[in-house]
N, C-alpha and C positions, 0 to 999 in steps of 0.2 A: 213446279212451284215458282211463284214470283219471288224475285230478290227481296229480301227483307229491308225495311227502312227503320231508322231510329225513331222510337216513340217520343223521344225528347224533342225532336224537331220535325215532327211529321208535317208534310206539306199541306197547306191550306189553299184551296182554289177559290178564285173569285173572277168576275168579269173584268176587273181592273188589273189583275196580275197574271201574266201568262205562266203556265206550269214550269217549274224549275226542272233541271236535269234529274233531281231526285224524284220529283213528282211524275216524271215520264215513266218511271218504273211501274206505275199504276195503270191498268188498262183504261183506255179512253172512255169506255162505256161507264166506268165507275167514277170519273172525275166530276160528274154532276151531282154526286152524292155528297152533300155538304154537311149533313147531320144524320143522326140515326132515324129521324122521322122521314127523311127522304127515301130510305130503304123500305119503309112501310108503304109509302105511296106507290113505289115501283112494284112492290110485291103484290099489292092489291090488284094491279093490272095483270101481273104475270101469272098468278096462281088461280086455279079454278075457285069459284066462290065458296064451295063447301070446305076446301082445305084452308083457305084464308080465314074463314070463320072459325075453324078449329084453333088456329094459331092465335088469332087476335082476340077472341072472345073471352068473356068472364063467365058469370053464371047469373041466372034469373034476371034481375034488373041492371046488372053491371055496376051496382052502387060501389062496391069495393074496388072494382077496376078504375072507376073515376076517382075514388078517394086516394088511391095510390099516387096519382099524379097531383091531386090537389094538396097533398101533404107538404109538398115542397114550397107551396106558396106562403107558408106561415112565417118565413124568416127572410130578412134582407141582410146583405153584407155590410159590414163596417170595415172598409178597406184601409190599409196603412199605405202611406206614400213615401217616396224617397228611400225605399228599401232596395238594396242591391240584390235582385233575384236572378242575376245572370247565370248563376251556377245552380239554379234550382234543378231538382231531379224528381222524377215520378217514381223512382224505385221504392218499393214497399216490401217489408219483410213479414212473412206469415208462416208459422210453423217451421221456422229456421231456414226458409227459402227466400231469396231476394228476387222478387218479381219485378218486371219492368214497368208495371203500372199498379195502381191500387184497386183494380177491378179485374174480374174474370168472367167466364162464360157459365151461366147457370144451366142446370139440366133442363132439357126440353124433350118431351116424348115424341115419338115417331117423326123425328126431324128428317128422316130419309124419305118421307112422303112429300115434303115440300121442296127439298133440295136433294140432288143426286148424291148419295152416300153422305147424307147430312151430318151424322155424328162424326164421321171420319174427317170431313173437311173442317169441322169446328176444332177437332183435336189437333189436326195438323197446323191450322192457323195459330192456335194457342201455343203449340210447341215452337213454331217459327218466331213468335214475338214474345215468348217468355211470360205468358199470363196463364193462370190456372183454368182448366176446363173440367166441368163436372158432367160425366156421361149419365144420361137418364136410364133407369132400369126398364122403362117402357119403350126402349129403342128397337129398331128393326135391323140393326147391325150387331153382330156378335161382339161381346165385350172383349174377347181375345184379340180381335182385329183392331179395335180402338187402342187397346193397351200396347200393341206392337207399334202402332203409329205414333203414340205419345205415351211413353212409359210413366210420365209424371201426372197423367190424367187421374182424376178422382172418379169413383163410381158411386152413383146414388141408387139406393135400393128402396123399393116398396116391398118390405119384407113379407113373405107369405104368412099365413095364419097359423101354421103348425110348426112346433119346435123342430121336428126332424127336417122339414123342408127349409126352415131358416138356416139350420146348420149346414145343410147341403149347399145352399146358395153361397154362404160365406166361404165354404171350401173352394167353390168354383172361382169366386172373386179373388181369393188369395192366390190360387193357382194361376190365374190370368196375369198376376203381377201388380195389381193395384195396391198402393200403400195407404190410401185414404178412402175410408168408407163413409158415405153420407147416408144416414137413415132418415127418410122423410116420414113424419109422424102426423101429418094433418089430413090424412085420407082414410079415416075409418070407413067411410063410404064415398062413393063418387059424388061430386058436386052436380047440381041440377043445371046442366049446360044446355038449356032448351034452345039457345041460339043455334047450337049445332044442328039440332033436329030441323029447325026452321030453314036452315041453309042447305040441308040435304046431306049433312055429314053424320055418320053413325059408326059405331064400333060394335060389330064388324061392319066394314064397308059393304054396301049393298049395290051391286051393279044394276043399272037400269037406264032408261032413256035420259033422265036428268043428269046422271053422272057422266054418261057418254057424251052428252052435249057440252057439258062443262069442259071435258077433255078436248073435244074437237075445236072448241072456240078458244082454247089456250094452247096453241100448237107447240110453242117453245117448251112449255112444261110437259106436254104430252110426249114429245119426242125426246127431250133432253133429260127428263127425270123418270116418268112412268115407264115408257117403252124401253128406255135404256136400262132401267133396273130389271125389268122382266127378262130382257134378252140376256143380260150378263149375269144376273144373280137369281133369277127365278122369282116366284111369288114371295113377297116379304112376309116374314114371320115375326112375332114377338119373341125375340131371341134371349132375353136376359131376365125374365121375371122369376125364373127358377133355375135349378142346377141343370136342367135339360131344356132343350128347345121348346118354345111355346107354340101356340096355334098360329096358323096363317091369318093374315089380317082380314081375309074374307070368310073365315070359318064362323059358323053359327054359334059355336061354343067358346068364342074367344073371351067373353067376359067371365065365364066360369073358370077360365085358366088363371085368373088373378086371385080368386079365392076371397073369402071373407076376412076382414081385418078389424071389424068393430069390437072384437073382444081383446085386442092387443092391449097390453098394460106395461107398467114399468118392470114387471117381472120378465117380460120378453126382452126388454132393453137390457136388463141385467144379464140375461142369457147371452145376448149378442156381445156385451162387453167382456164377459168371461171367455168367449170363444175367439173374438177378433183381437189379434195381437197388434194390429197396425193402428193408425190414427183413426179415431172415431168422431164424427161430427153429426149433430142432430139438427135437422132442418124442418122448419114449420112451426117453431115456437113463437108465441106471442104473449103468454102470461109470464110475468117476472118470477113467480113461484116455480113454474115449470122449468124456466131457465136455470134457476138455482138447483133444482132437483137433478136436472140433466148433468150439470157440472159435478154435483156431489156424487152422482152414480158413475162417474168416470168418463163423461164426454170430454173430448179434448178441445172442442169448440162448438159453437152454436150459430145457426143461421136463422135470424129473425125473418119470417116470411109468412105471407098469407096466400102463397101459391099463385101469385100474380092475379089475385082476385078471382080465381077459378073454382074455389071450393065453397066457402060459406059467404053468401051475399050479405053485406053489411058488417063483415068482420073488420076490425080496426086495421089501419095501415101500420106496417111494422115501424115506419118512421115515428109514429106517435108513441110507440113503446120503447124506442131506442134509448132515450136519456135515462129512464128509470132502470132499464136492464143494465146499462153500463154502470150505474151507481151500485146496483145490487151485486154485480159480478166482480167489481173491482177494476182497476185501471189496466191490468195486463192480460186478462183472460181474452182469448180470441173470440170476438163477437162480430159476426158477419151479418150481412143483410142483403135481401133482394126484394123485388116487387116494385115495378113502376119506374125504374131508372132509365132515363133517356138522354140526359145532358151531363156535361162535365160539372156543371153547377150542382146537379143532384148528387153526384158522387162526393163532392167536396162538402156539401151540407151534412151528409151522413157521417163523413169522417169527423167533421167539427163537433157533431153531437155524440160521438163516442164509438162509431163503428171502426173495427179494425180493417175491414175489407168489404167490397161491394161486388155483388154478382148481378149480371145483366142477362136477360133471356131473349125475349122475342126479337129484338132488333138484329141479333146475330143469326137467328133463323131466317129472317127476311134477307139479310145480306148474302147468306149461302144460297138462297133460292134464286136470286137474280145474278149472282156473280161467282158462285162456287167458293173455293178456298180464297182466291184473291179478294172476293167480296167480303168475306169474314175478316180478313186481314185489314182491308180498308176500313171497315166499320170500327175495328179496334183502334186503328190509327186516328180516325176522326174523333172518337171519344177521348183518346189520350191527348190529342191536340187541344181540345177544349179544356181539359183539366190543367194542362201545362200553361195555357194562356191565362186562365183565370187565377192560377196560383200567383202569377206575376202581378196581376192587377190587385189581388187581395193583399199581397206583400208577404208571402210565405215561401220558404225554400223547399219544403218537403210536404207531401200529403199528410204526414203525421203531425205537422205543425198547425194544421187547422184545429181551431178550438171554439168553444162557445163565445170567447171574447171577440171573434170575428163576425158574430151574428147578432142581429137585433130582431126580436119578435115584431111582426107587423101589427099595427094597432087595429087594422080593419079585417084581420084574418085571425081566427083562434090559433094560439100558439100550439106547437106540437107537445 
């Protein structure tokens, strides 16, 4: 594991300033990664086309994928000057824990296909730098292994369709040691991700000449991720969809293993709330009425999310829902958000509009693919450095100080 560095003063690289002694702790191959977008560019070259398409794509026309980024264009900063921000801090409290930054790692399915032991390296990086990490229920690494690596990690579940299987899964999550359960509710059916089919990605994976050629032409991924996984851990399985091990990723019945969810209702949520004694978060809400109902039925927090634009094409960006959701839920209720975050400015805009915390997904997947755990830690540091720098220029001392008073709607862009 790389020595950790302070997120308050994370080194920033440029062609005009040589790396400091602190910066030299970061592997040289990562020093050219100056923003989260740089990780995506590098990952596009590193990963086989079908796998990159799976991680990067949305669904149908990618309208919501684009809208998630466009949502941040609706506001500009009104910065305050001559404010002493020398003692500013990124520290942010959520559910009684004081994290080192106001953002964490969102759940991402089958991360171990793009990065060797992908879920583990994300969990270990998050533990090293004291930010939250949410493990995906559609992962290829056992939840028990991730919980041992990071006991503070959260677990995200795509709950099965039958009550007895729901309860059995909850028993397993509790036994693994997770204290926070995140129930994702925006997947009654799978999104129409036709881009995956066009790129040659499918679930189950189908070996063939195209997939073989994609592997051969990306030797670093082939040797460092695919073959390394097979030799050390065998064929990847969906490990955490149920109380027992799921199907291998090549199995023809892998989709049946997930079961139908289009009949799930608030009654199933009430069942989960009665059984789960730990912290319960609902992810995938966009309607203000749904947010209020989740709170009233016992959710300890909510993640506004459109699944990164991967489910319903044309669905609203969670950023556009955020102000109304905050007003409806009151000032203190834990209201988190994900989908489309790439810059420190994005994080601060969400906080100013009422978010308690932000979760970021794809960029940390890319960072793990090209740099392993050090890559994920560097990506966390790069984003933190942007937040810290922009706080100084806005004139605030804490992420929680960001408010609508720091923002002005753009006249040429519809306001959020």
